[in-house]
CHARMM-style PDB file with segment names, atoms N, HN, CA, C and O in Angstrom:
ATOM      1  N   MET     1      41.109  42.117 -38.623  1.00  0.00      PROA
ATOM      2  CA  MET     1      41.364  43.367 -37.962  1.00  0.00      PROA
ATOM      3  C   MET     1      42.362  44.199 -38.766  1.00  0.00      PROA
ATOM      4  O   MET     1      42.247  45.424 -38.816  1.00  0.00      PROA
ATOM      5  N   VAL     2      43.327  43.554 -39.388  1.00  0.00      PROA
ATOM      6  HN  VAL     2      43.420  42.559 -39.348  1.00  0.00      PROA
ATOM      7  CA  VAL     2      44.291  44.284 -40.208  1.00  0.00      PROA
ATOM      8  C   VAL     2      43.584  44.894 -41.414  1.00  0.00      PROA
ATOM      9  O   VAL     2      43.816  46.053 -41.761  1.00  0.00      PROA
ATOM     10  N   GLU     3      42.717  44.100 -42.051  1.00  0.00      PROA
ATOM     11  HN  GLU     3      42.529  43.159 -41.769  1.00  0.00      PROA
ATOM     12  CA  GLU     3      41.947  44.623 -43.183  1.00  0.00      PROA
ATOM     13  C   GLU     3      41.084  45.805 -42.750  1.00  0.00      PROA
ATOM     14  O   GLU     3      40.991  46.799 -43.471  1.00  0.00      PROA
ATOM     15  N   LEU     4      40.462  45.710 -41.601  1.00  0.00      PROA
ATOM     16  HN  LEU     4      40.538  44.903 -41.015  1.00  0.00      PROA
ATOM     17  CA  LEU     4      39.613  46.777 -41.090  1.00  0.00      PROA
ATOM     18  C   LEU     4      40.425  48.051 -40.863  1.00  0.00      PROA
ATOM     19  O   LEU     4      39.938  49.152 -41.119  1.00  0.00      PROA
ATOM     20  N   GLY     5      41.642  47.905 -40.393  1.00  0.00      PROA
ATOM     21  HN  GLY     5      42.037  47.010 -40.185  1.00  0.00      PROA
ATOM     22  CA  GLY     5      42.494  49.062 -40.167  1.00  0.00      PROA
ATOM     23  C   GLY     5      42.949  49.737 -41.445  1.00  0.00      PROA
ATOM     24  O   GLY     5      43.270  50.925 -41.441  1.00  0.00      PROA
ATOM     25  N   ARG     6      42.980  48.993 -42.535  1.00  0.00      PROA
ATOM     26  HN  ARG     6      42.719  48.027 -42.539  1.00  0.00      PROA
ATOM     27  CA  ARG     6      43.450  49.541 -43.813  1.00  0.00      PROA
ATOM     28  C   ARG     6      42.316  50.038 -44.704  1.00  0.00      PROA
ATOM     29  O   ARG     6      42.539  50.873 -45.581  1.00  0.00      PROA
ATOM     30  N   GLU     7      41.127  49.542 -44.492  1.00  0.00      PROA
ATOM     31  HN  GLU     7      40.946  48.864 -43.780  1.00  0.00      PROA
ATOM     32  CA  GLU     7      39.993  49.869 -45.377  1.00  0.00      PROA
ATOM     33  C   GLU     7      39.422  51.240 -45.057  1.00  0.00      PROA
ATOM     34  O   GLU     7      39.263  51.591 -43.888  1.00  0.00      PROA
ATOM     35  N   THR     8      39.113  52.019 -46.092  1.00  0.00      PROA
ATOM     36  HN  THR     8      39.242  51.734 -47.041  1.00  0.00      PROA
ATOM     37  CA  THR     8      38.532  53.348 -45.902  1.00  0.00      PROA
ATOM     38  C   THR     8      37.087  53.431 -46.365  1.00  0.00      PROA
ATOM     39  O   THR     8      36.365  54.343 -45.961  1.00  0.00      PROA
ATOM     40  N   ASP     9      36.650  52.500 -47.203  1.00  0.00      PROA
ATOM     41  HN  ASP     9      37.236  51.760 -47.531  1.00  0.00      PROA
ATOM     42  CA  ASP     9      35.269  52.508 -47.697  1.00  0.00      PROA
ATOM     43  C   ASP     9      34.325  52.032 -46.589  1.00  0.00      PROA
ATOM     44  O   ASP     9      34.493  50.938 -46.050  1.00  0.00      PROA
ATOM     45  N   ALA    10      33.332  52.861 -46.253  1.00  0.00      PROA
ATOM     46  HN  ALA    10      33.196  53.749 -46.690  1.00  0.00      PROA
ATOM     47  CA  ALA    10      32.428  52.552 -45.131  1.00  0.00      PROA
ATOM     48  C   ALA    10      31.659  51.255 -45.348  1.00  0.00      PROA
ATOM     49  O   ALA    10      31.480  50.489 -44.401  1.00  0.00      PROA
ATOM     50  N   LYS    11      31.203  50.992 -46.554  1.00  0.00      PROA
ATOM     51  HN  LYS    11      31.348  51.615 -47.323  1.00  0.00      PROA
ATOM     52  CA  LYS    11      30.436  49.760 -46.811  1.00  0.00      PROA
ATOM     53  C   LYS    11      31.312  48.517 -46.650  1.00  0.00      PROA
ATOM     54  O   LYS    11      30.864  47.504 -46.113  1.00  0.00      PROA
ATOM     55  N   LYS    12      32.543  48.595 -47.109  1.00  0.00      PROA
ATOM     56  HN  LYS    12      32.907  49.418 -47.545  1.00  0.00      PROA
ATOM     57  CA  LYS    12      33.469  47.463 -46.957  1.00  0.00      PROA
ATOM     58  C   LYS    12      33.838  47.277 -45.484  1.00  0.00      PROA
ATOM     59  O   LYS    12      33.967  46.148 -45.010  1.00  0.00      PROA
ATOM     60  N   ARG    13      34.010  48.399 -44.757  1.00  0.00      PROA
ATOM     61  HN  ARG    13      33.905  49.316 -45.142  1.00  0.00      PROA
ATOM     62  CA  ARG    13      34.306  48.302 -43.323  1.00  0.00      PROA
ATOM     63  C   ARG    13      33.151  47.647 -42.580  1.00  0.00      PROA
ATOM     64  O   ARG    13      33.372  46.832 -41.684  1.00  0.00      PROA
ATOM     65  N   LYS    14      31.909  47.997 -42.948  1.00  0.00      PROA
ATOM     66  HN  LYS    14      31.730  48.658 -43.676  1.00  0.00      PROA
ATOM     67  CA  LYS    14      30.723  47.394 -42.317  1.00  0.00      PROA
ATOM     68  C   LYS    14      30.711  45.887 -42.545  1.00  0.00      PROA
ATOM     69  O   LYS    14      30.413  45.119 -41.630  1.00  0.00      PROA
ATOM     70  N   ALA    15      31.036  45.464 -43.767  1.00  0.00      PROA
ATOM     71  HN  ALA    15      31.278  46.088 -44.510  1.00  0.00      PROA
ATOM     72  CA  ALA    15      31.082  44.031 -44.074  1.00  0.00      PROA
ATOM     73  C   ALA    15      32.162  43.337 -43.235  1.00  0.00      PROA
ATOM     74  O   ALA    15      31.954  42.226 -42.748  1.00  0.00      PROA
ATOM     75  N   LEU    16      33.302  43.989 -43.071  1.00  0.00      PROA
ATOM     76  HN  LEU    16      33.471  44.892 -43.467  1.00  0.00      PROA
ATOM     77  CA  LEU    16      34.367  43.410 -42.257  1.00  0.00      PROA
ATOM     78  C   LEU    16      33.951  43.302 -40.791  1.00  0.00      PROA
ATOM     79  O   LEU    16      34.230  42.296 -40.139  1.00  0.00      PROA
ATOM     80  N   VAL    17      33.289  44.331 -40.275  1.00  0.00      PROA
ATOM     81  HN  VAL    17      33.063  45.148 -40.805  1.00  0.00      PROA
ATOM     82  CA  VAL    17      32.818  44.297 -38.887  1.00  0.00      PROA
ATOM     83  C   VAL    17      31.789  43.182 -38.708  1.00  0.00      PROA
ATOM     84  O   VAL    17      31.811  42.475 -37.700  1.00  0.00      PROA
ATOM     85  N   ASP    18      30.901  43.022 -39.666  1.00  0.00      PROA
ATOM     86  HN  ASP    18      30.883  43.596 -40.485  1.00  0.00      PROA
ATOM     87  CA  ASP    18      29.923  41.927 -39.601  1.00  0.00      PROA
ATOM     88  C   ASP    18      30.624  40.574 -39.551  1.00  0.00      PROA
ATOM     89  O   ASP    18      30.219  39.685 -38.802  1.00  0.00      PROA
ATOM     90  N   ARG    19      31.673  40.423 -40.349  1.00  0.00      PROA
ATOM     91  HN  ARG    19      32.002  41.146 -40.957  1.00  0.00      PROA
ATOM     92  CA  ARG    19      32.441  39.172 -40.348  1.00  0.00      PROA
ATOM     93  C   ARG    19      33.136  38.950 -39.005  1.00  0.00      PROA
ATOM     94  O   ARG    19      33.138  37.838 -38.477  1.00  0.00      PROA
ATOM     95  N   ILE    20      33.720  40.006 -38.463  1.00  0.00      PROA
ATOM     96  HN  ILE    20      33.718  40.910 -38.892  1.00  0.00      PROA
ATOM     97  CA  ILE    20      34.394  39.907 -37.163  1.00  0.00      PROA
ATOM     98  C   ILE    20      33.399  39.513 -36.073  1.00  0.00      PROA
ATOM     99  O   ILE    20      33.695  38.659 -35.237  1.00  0.00      PROA
ATOM    100  N   GLN    21      32.219  40.134 -36.082  1.00  0.00      PROA
ATOM    101  HN  GLN    21      31.978  40.828 -36.761  1.00  0.00      PROA
ATOM    102  CA  GLN    21      31.207  39.809 -35.071  1.00  0.00      PROA
ATOM    103  C   GLN    21      30.738  38.369 -35.195  1.00  0.00      PROA
ATOM    104  O   GLN    21      30.515  37.702 -34.185  1.00  0.00      PROA
ATOM    105  N   ALA    22      30.585  37.882 -36.424  1.00  0.00      PROA
ATOM    106  HN  ALA    22      30.765  38.424 -37.244  1.00  0.00      PROA
ATOM    107  CA  ALA    22      30.165  36.485 -36.614  1.00  0.00      PROA
ATOM    108  C   ALA    22      31.211  35.535 -36.039  1.00  0.00      PROA
ATOM    109  O   ALA    22      30.871  34.581 -35.340  1.00  0.00      PROA
ATOM    110  N   ILE    23      32.466  35.794 -36.330  1.00  0.00      PROA
ATOM    111  HN  ILE    23      32.742  36.570 -36.898  1.00  0.00      PROA
ATOM    112  CA  ILE    23      33.549  34.952 -35.794  1.00  0.00      PROA
ATOM    113  C   ILE    23      33.578  35.034 -34.275  1.00  0.00      PROA
ATOM    114  O   ILE    23      33.747  34.020 -33.597  1.00  0.00      PROA
ATOM    115  N   PHE    24      33.414  36.232 -33.744  1.00  0.00      PROA
ATOM    116  HN  PHE    24      33.277  37.055 -34.295  1.00  0.00      PROA
ATOM    117  CA  PHE    24      33.421  36.418 -32.301  1.00  0.00      PROA
ATOM    118  C   PHE    24      32.357  35.567 -31.634  1.00  0.00      PROA
ATOM    119  O   PHE    24      32.653  34.850 -30.677  1.00  0.00      PROA
ATOM    120  N   TYR    25      31.120  35.632 -32.120  1.00  0.00      PROA
ATOM    121  HN  TYR    25      30.879  36.214 -32.897  1.00  0.00      PROA
ATOM    122  CA  TYR    25      30.036  34.906 -31.466  1.00  0.00      PROA
ATOM    123  C   TYR    25      30.127  33.398 -31.681  1.00  0.00      PROA
ATOM    124  O   TYR    25      29.568  32.635 -30.894  1.00  0.00      PROA
ATOM    125  N   GLU    26      30.817  32.955 -32.729  1.00  0.00      PROA
ATOM    126  HN  GLU    26      31.271  33.576 -33.368  1.00  0.00      PROA
ATOM    127  CA  GLU    26      30.977  31.519 -32.971  1.00  0.00      PROA
ATOM    128  C   GLU    26      32.148  30.931 -32.181  1.00  0.00      PROA
ATOM    129  O   GLU    26      32.043  29.826 -31.649  1.00  0.00      PROA
ATOM    130  N   ASP    27      33.252  31.658 -32.104  1.00  0.00      PROA
ATOM    131  HN  ASP    27      33.338  32.556 -32.536  1.00  0.00      PROA
ATOM    132  CA  ASP    27      34.487  31.060 -31.620  1.00  0.00      PROA
ATOM    133  C   ASP    27      35.054  31.634 -30.321  1.00  0.00      PROA
ATOM    134  O   ASP    27      35.809  30.946 -29.634  1.00  0.00      PROA
ATOM    135  N   VAL    28      34.719  32.841 -29.975  1.00  0.00      PROA
ATOM    136  HN  VAL    28      34.105  33.400 -30.533  1.00  0.00      PROA
ATOM    137  CA  VAL    28      35.391  33.499 -28.866  1.00  0.00      PROA
ATOM    138  C   VAL    28      34.499  33.544 -27.638  1.00  0.00      PROA
ATOM    139  O   VAL    28      33.363  34.014 -27.696  1.00  0.00      PROA
ATOM    140  N   GLY    29      35.025  33.051 -26.533  1.00  0.00      PROA
ATOM    141  HN  GLY    29      35.948  32.669 -26.487  1.00  0.00      PROA
ATOM    142  CA  GLY    29      34.283  33.145 -25.293  1.00  0.00      PROA
ATOM    143  C   GLY    29      34.453  34.517 -24.662  1.00  0.00      PROA
ATOM    144  O   GLY    29      33.524  35.064 -24.067  1.00  0.00      PROA
ATOM    145  N   ARG    30      35.636  35.055 -24.799  1.00  0.00      PROA
ATOM    146  HN  ARG    30      36.390  34.611 -25.282  1.00  0.00      PROA
ATOM    147  CA  ARG    30      35.937  36.370 -24.238  1.00  0.00      PROA
ATOM    148  C   ARG    30      37.175  36.913 -24.942  1.00  0.00      PROA
ATOM    149  O   ARG    30      38.086  36.162 -25.290  1.00  0.00      PROA
ATOM    150  N   ILE    31      37.194  38.211 -25.142  1.00  0.00      PROA
ATOM    151  HN  ILE    31      36.454  38.821 -24.859  1.00  0.00      PROA
ATOM    152  CA  ILE    31      38.353  38.831 -25.775  1.00  0.00      PROA
ATOM    153  C   ILE    31      38.688  40.125 -25.042  1.00  0.00      PROA
ATOM    154  O   ILE    31      37.791  40.866 -24.639  1.00  0.00      PROA
ATOM    155  N   LYS    32      39.956  40.388 -24.875  1.00  0.00      PROA
ATOM    156  HN  LYS    32      40.684  39.786 -25.202  1.00  0.00      PROA
ATOM    157  CA  LYS    32      40.397  41.590 -24.169  1.00  0.00      PROA
ATOM    158  C   LYS    32      40.690  42.687 -25.192  1.00  0.00      PROA
ATOM    159  O   LYS    32      41.504  42.505 -26.097  1.00  0.00      PROA
ATOM    160  N   PHE    33      40.019  43.824 -25.036  1.00  0.00      PROA
ATOM    161  HN  PHE    33      39.357  43.972 -24.301  1.00  0.00      PROA
ATOM    162  CA  PHE    33      40.218  44.944 -25.945  1.00  0.00      PROA
ATOM    163  C   PHE    33      41.107  46.030 -25.356  1.00  0.00      PROA
ATOM    164  O   PHE    33      41.534  46.925 -26.086  1.00  0.00      PROA
ATOM    165  N   GLY    34      41.393  45.981 -24.085  1.00  0.00      PROA
ATOM    166  HN  GLY    34      41.046  45.254 -23.493  1.00  0.00      PROA
ATOM    167  CA  GLY    34      42.232  47.013 -23.495  1.00  0.00      PROA
ATOM    168  C   GLY    34      42.304  46.871 -21.994  1.00  0.00      PROA
ATOM    169  O   GLY    34      41.802  45.904 -21.420  1.00  0.00      PROA
ATOM    170  N   ASP    35      42.925  47.834 -21.371  1.00  0.00      PROA
ATOM    171  HN  ASP    35      43.332  48.620 -21.837  1.00  0.00      PROA
ATOM    172  CA  ASP    35      43.092  47.847 -19.930  1.00  0.00      PROA
ATOM    173  C   ASP    35      42.437  49.089 -19.348  1.00  0.00      PROA
ATOM    174  O   ASP    35      42.244  50.093 -20.034  1.00  0.00      PROA
ATOM    175  N   GLN    36      42.108  48.998 -18.094  1.00  0.00      PROA
ATOM    176  HN  GLN    36      42.265  48.182 -17.537  1.00  0.00      PROA
ATOM    177  CA  GLN    36      41.598  50.163 -17.375  1.00  0.00      PROA
ATOM    178  C   GLN    36      42.653  50.571 -16.366  1.00  0.00      PROA
ATOM    179  O   GLN    36      43.098  49.754 -15.560  1.00  0.00      PROA
ATOM    180  N   PHE    37      43.045  51.809 -16.408  1.00  0.00      PROA
ATOM    181  HN  PHE    37      42.683  52.473 -17.062  1.00  0.00      PROA
ATOM    182  CA  PHE    37      44.048  52.311 -15.492  1.00  0.00      PROA
ATOM    183  C   PHE    37      43.408  53.341 -14.579  1.00  0.00      PROA
ATOM    184  O   PHE    37      42.502  54.067 -14.988  1.00  0.00      PROA
ATOM    185  N   VAL    38      43.870  53.401 -13.371  1.00  0.00      PROA
ATOM    186  HN  VAL    38      44.606  52.811 -13.039  1.00  0.00      PROA
ATOM    187  CA  VAL    38      43.368  54.349 -12.390  1.00  0.00      PROA
ATOM    188  C   VAL    38      44.257  55.584 -12.425  1.00  0.00      PROA
ATOM    189  O   VAL    38      45.483  55.478 -12.406  1.00  0.00      PROA
ATOM    190  N   PHE    39      43.642  56.733 -12.475  1.00  0.00      PROA
ATOM    191  HN  PHE    39      42.646  56.819 -12.491  1.00  0.00      PROA
ATOM    192  CA  PHE    39      44.366  57.996 -12.492  1.00  0.00      PROA
ATOM    193  C   PHE    39      44.220  58.638 -11.122  1.00  0.00      PROA
ATOM    194  O   PHE    39      43.130  59.075 -10.752  1.00  0.00      PROA
ATOM    195  N   HSD    40      45.305  58.696 -10.373  1.00  0.00      PROA
ATOM    196  HN  HSD    40      46.190  58.341 -10.674  1.00  0.00      PROA
ATOM    197  CA  HSD    40      45.287  59.306  -9.054  1.00  0.00      PROA
ATOM    198  C   HSD    40      45.858  60.712  -9.157  1.00  0.00      PROA
ATOM    199  O   HSD    40      46.869  60.934  -9.824  1.00  0.00      PROA
ATOM    200  N   THR    41      45.213  61.645  -8.503  1.00  0.00      PROA
ATOM    201  HN  THR    41      44.392  61.464  -7.962  1.00  0.00      PROA
ATOM    202  CA  THR    41      45.700  63.013  -8.521  1.00  0.00      PROA
ATOM    203  C   THR    41      45.430  63.679  -7.178  1.00  0.00      PROA
ATOM    204  O   THR    41      44.481  63.320  -6.480  1.00  0.00      PROA
ATOM    205  N   ALA    42      46.250  64.635  -6.825  1.00  0.00      PROA
ATOM    206  HN  ALA    42      47.020  64.927  -7.392  1.00  0.00      PROA
ATOM    207  CA  ALA    42      46.057  65.358  -5.572  1.00  0.00      PROA
ATOM    208  C   ALA    42      46.756  66.698  -5.673  1.00  0.00      PROA
ATOM    209  O   ALA    42      47.646  66.893  -6.502  1.00  0.00      PROA
ATOM    210  N   ARG    43      46.341  67.620  -4.817  1.00  0.00      PROA
ATOM    211  HN  ARG    43      45.618  67.462  -4.144  1.00  0.00      PROA
ATOM    212  CA  ARG    43      46.982  68.927  -4.694  1.00  0.00      PROA
ATOM    213  C   ARG    43      47.309  69.162  -3.230  1.00  0.00      PROA
ATOM    214  O   ARG    43      46.695  68.559  -2.351  1.00  0.00      PROA
ATOM    215  N   GLN    44      48.265  70.026  -2.966  1.00  0.00      PROA
ATOM    216  HN  GLN    44      48.764  70.516  -3.680  1.00  0.00      PROA
ATOM    217  CA  GLN    44      48.624  70.336  -1.589  1.00  0.00      PROA
ATOM    218  C   GLN    44      47.454  70.939  -0.833  1.00  0.00      PROA
ATOM    219  O   GLN    44      47.298  70.695   0.364  1.00  0.00      PROA
ATOM    220  N   GLU    45      46.626  71.726  -1.518  1.00  0.00      PROA
ATOM    221  HN  GLU    45      46.752  71.924  -2.490  1.00  0.00      PROA
ATOM    222  CA  GLU    45      45.528  72.419  -0.861  1.00  0.00      PROA
ATOM    223  C   GLU    45      44.333  71.518  -0.565  1.00  0.00      PROA
ATOM    224  O   GLU    45      43.454  71.902   0.206  1.00  0.00      PROA
ATOM    225  N   LEU    46      44.284  70.342  -1.157  1.00  0.00      PROA
ATOM    226  HN  LEU    46      44.998  70.030  -1.783  1.00  0.00      PROA
ATOM    227  CA  LEU    46      43.133  69.457  -1.009  1.00  0.00      PROA
ATOM    228  C   LEU    46      43.239  68.674   0.292  1.00  0.00      PROA
ATOM    229  O   LEU    46      44.256  68.036   0.563  1.00  0.00      PROA
ATOM    230  N   ARG    47      42.171  68.728   1.099  1.00  0.00      PROA
ATOM    231  HN  ARG    47      41.344  69.246   0.879  1.00  0.00      PROA
ATOM    232  CA  ARG    47      42.160  68.044   2.387  1.00  0.00      PROA
ATOM    233  C   ARG    47      41.004  67.058   2.426  1.00  0.00      PROA
ATOM    234  O   ARG    47      40.000  67.234   1.735  1.00  0.00      PROA
ATOM    235  N   GLY    48      41.150  66.029   3.231  1.00  0.00      PROA
ATOM    236  HN  GLY    48      41.965  65.886   3.792  1.00  0.00      PROA
ATOM    237  CA  GLY    48      40.076  65.067   3.438  1.00  0.00      PROA
ATOM    238  C   GLY    48      40.344  63.747   2.729  1.00  0.00      PROA
ATOM    239  O   GLY    48      41.334  63.586   2.015  1.00  0.00      PROA
ATOM    240  N   ASP    49      39.442  62.823   2.946  1.00  0.00      PROA
ATOM    241  HN  ASP    49      38.637  62.954   3.526  1.00  0.00      PROA
ATOM    242  CA  ASP    49      39.546  61.503   2.337  1.00  0.00      PROA
ATOM    243  C   ASP    49      38.893  61.560   0.958  1.00  0.00      PROA
ATOM    244  O   ASP    49      37.696  61.825   0.845  1.00  0.00      PROA
ATOM    245  N   PHE    50      39.657  61.318  -0.058  1.00  0.00      PROA
ATOM    246  HN  PHE    50      40.630  61.102   0.034  1.00  0.00      PROA
ATOM    247  CA  PHE    50      39.096  61.356  -1.408  1.00  0.00      PROA
ATOM    248  C   PHE    50      39.715  60.264  -2.269  1.00  0.00      PROA
ATOM    249  O   PHE    50      40.839  59.819  -2.038  1.00  0.00      PROA
ATOM    250  N   ARG    51      38.966  59.859  -3.240  1.00  0.00      PROA
ATOM    251  HN  ARG    51      38.052  60.220  -3.428  1.00  0.00      PROA
ATOM    252  CA  ARG    51      39.430  58.876  -4.216  1.00  0.00      PROA
ATOM    253  C   ARG    51      38.993  59.369  -5.585  1.00  0.00      PROA
ATOM    254  O   ARG    51      37.901  59.917  -5.734  1.00  0.00      PROA
ATOM    255  N   THR    52      39.845  59.173  -6.586  1.00  0.00      PROA
ATOM    256  HN  THR    52      40.732  58.728  -6.465  1.00  0.00      PROA
ATOM    257  CA  THR    52      39.554  59.755  -7.894  1.00  0.00      PROA
ATOM    258  C   THR    52      39.416  58.687  -8.973  1.00  0.00      PROA
ATOM    259  O   THR    52      39.875  58.897 -10.096  1.00  0.00      PROA
ATOM    260  N   GLN    53      38.807  57.565  -8.670  1.00  0.00      PROA
ATOM    261  HN  GLN    53      38.434  57.394  -7.758  1.00  0.00      PROA
ATOM    262  CA  GLN    53      38.690  56.565  -9.711  1.00  0.00      PROA
ATOM    263  C   GLN    53      37.253  56.158  -9.933  1.00  0.00      PROA
ATOM    264  O   GLN    53      36.521  56.157  -8.944  1.00  0.00      PROA
ATOM    265  N   PRO    54      36.768  55.820 -11.076  1.00  0.00      PROA
ATOM    266  CA  PRO    54      37.288  56.349 -12.334  1.00  0.00      PROA
ATOM    267  C   PRO    54      36.542  57.608 -12.774  1.00  0.00      PROA
ATOM    268  O   PRO    54      36.776  58.107 -13.875  1.00  0.00      PROA
ATOM    269  N   THR    55      35.644  58.128 -11.924  1.00  0.00      PROA
ATOM    270  HN  THR    55      35.454  57.722 -11.030  1.00  0.00      PROA
ATOM    271  CA  THR    55      34.792  59.236 -12.353  1.00  0.00      PROA
ATOM    272  C   THR    55      35.195  60.591 -11.785  1.00  0.00      PROA
ATOM    273  O   THR    55      34.493  61.576 -12.013  1.00  0.00      PROA
ATOM    274  N   PHE    56      36.285  60.670 -11.064  1.00  0.00      PROA
ATOM    275  HN  PHE    56      36.855  59.869 -10.878  1.00  0.00      PROA
ATOM    276  CA  PHE    56      36.768  61.924 -10.505  1.00  0.00      PROA
ATOM    277  C   PHE    56      35.735  62.611  -9.619  1.00  0.00      PROA
ATOM    278  O   PHE    56      35.492  63.810  -9.754  1.00  0.00      PROA
ATOM    279  N   VAL    57      35.141  61.861  -8.731  1.00  0.00      PROA
ATOM    280  HN  VAL    57      35.339  60.887  -8.622  1.00  0.00      PROA
ATOM    281  CA  VAL    57      34.203  62.413  -7.752  1.00  0.00      PROA
ATOM    282  C   VAL    57      34.978  62.636  -6.467  1.00  0.00      PROA
ATOM    283  O   VAL    57      35.628  61.718  -5.968  1.00  0.00      PROA
ATOM    284  N   PHE    58      34.916  63.843  -5.926  1.00  0.00      PROA
ATOM    285  HN  PHE    58      34.387  64.589  -6.331  1.00  0.00      PROA
ATOM    286  CA  PHE    58      35.632  64.170  -4.699  1.00  0.00      PROA
ATOM    287  C   PHE    58      34.629  64.284  -3.563  1.00  0.00      PROA
ATOM    288  O   PHE    58      33.998  65.327  -3.387  1.00  0.00      PROA
ATOM    289  N   TRP    59      34.481  63.209  -2.791  1.00  0.00      PROA
ATOM    290  HN  TRP    59      34.993  62.362  -2.934  1.00  0.00      PROA
ATOM    291  CA  TRP    59      33.587  63.224  -1.650  1.00  0.00      PROA
ATOM    292  C   TRP    59      34.375  63.597  -0.405  1.00  0.00      PROA
ATOM    293  O   TRP    59      35.517  63.166  -0.243  1.00  0.00      PROA
ATOM    294  N   ASN    60      33.792  64.376   0.460  1.00  0.00      PROA
ATOM    295  HN  ASN    60      32.864  64.726   0.329  1.00  0.00      PROA
ATOM    296  CA  ASN    60      34.422  64.771   1.701  1.00  0.00      PROA
ATOM    297  C   ASN    60      35.816  65.360   1.477  1.00  0.00      PROA
ATOM    298  O   ASN    60      36.776  64.995   2.157  1.00  0.00      PROA
ATOM    299  N   ALA    61      35.909  66.274   0.514  1.00  0.00      PROA
ATOM    300  HN  ALA    61      35.130  66.570  -0.038  1.00  0.00      PROA
ATOM    301  CA  ALA    61      37.180  66.903   0.200  1.00  0.00      PROA
ATOM    302  C   ALA    61      36.966  68.404   0.065  1.00  0.00      PROA
ATOM    303  O   ALA    61      35.899  68.853  -0.355  1.00  0.00      PROA
ATOM    304  N   TRP    62      37.998  69.183   0.427  1.00  0.00      PROA
ATOM    305  HN  TRP    62      38.864  68.819   0.768  1.00  0.00      PROA
ATOM    306  CA  TRP    62      37.899  70.637   0.324  1.00  0.00      PROA
ATOM    307  C   TRP    62      39.286  71.214   0.099  1.00  0.00      PROA
ATOM    308  O   TRP    62      40.294  70.545   0.324  1.00  0.00      PROA
ATOM    309  N   LEU    63      39.327  72.457  -0.346  1.00  0.00      PROA
ATOM    310  HN  LEU    63      38.508  73.001  -0.529  1.00  0.00      PROA
ATOM    311  CA  LEU    63      40.588  73.150  -0.563  1.00  0.00      PROA
ATOM    312  C   LEU    63      40.918  73.970   0.665  1.00  0.00      PROA
ATOM    313  O   LEU    63      40.095  74.759   1.129  1.00  0.00      PROA
ATOM    314  N   ALA    64      42.113  73.792   1.193  1.00  0.00      PROA
ATOM    315  HN  ALA    64      42.782  73.151   0.816  1.00  0.00      PROA
ATOM    316  CA  ALA    64      42.564  74.594   2.328  1.00  0.00      PROA
ATOM    317  C   ALA    64      43.119  75.904   1.787  1.00  0.00      PROA
ATOM    318  O   ALA    64      43.921  75.919   0.853  1.00  0.00      PROA
ATOM    319  N   ARG    65      42.684  76.989   2.383  1.00  0.00      PROA
ATOM    320  HN  ARG    65      42.033  76.978   3.142  1.00  0.00      PROA
ATOM    321  CA  ARG    65      43.149  78.303   1.891  1.00  0.00      PROA
ATOM    322  C   ARG    65      43.930  79.003   2.959  1.00  0.00      PROA
ATOM    323  OT1 ARG    65      44.407  80.118   2.745  1.00  0.00      PROA
TER     324      ARG     65
END
């Protein structure tokens, strides 16, 4: 991964990715690449029951005017 981060040549990067994938499928059962965080947001004018995770769909919500 360090080599991949330093390499700029696309063909060499492809070879490194191929090597990483081979190691992954041989040795790794599972690997964590990051976290998922929930972004909650609201406004004073927004009324109703709403949830904003993770696609920002506002069901049964409206702006009070």
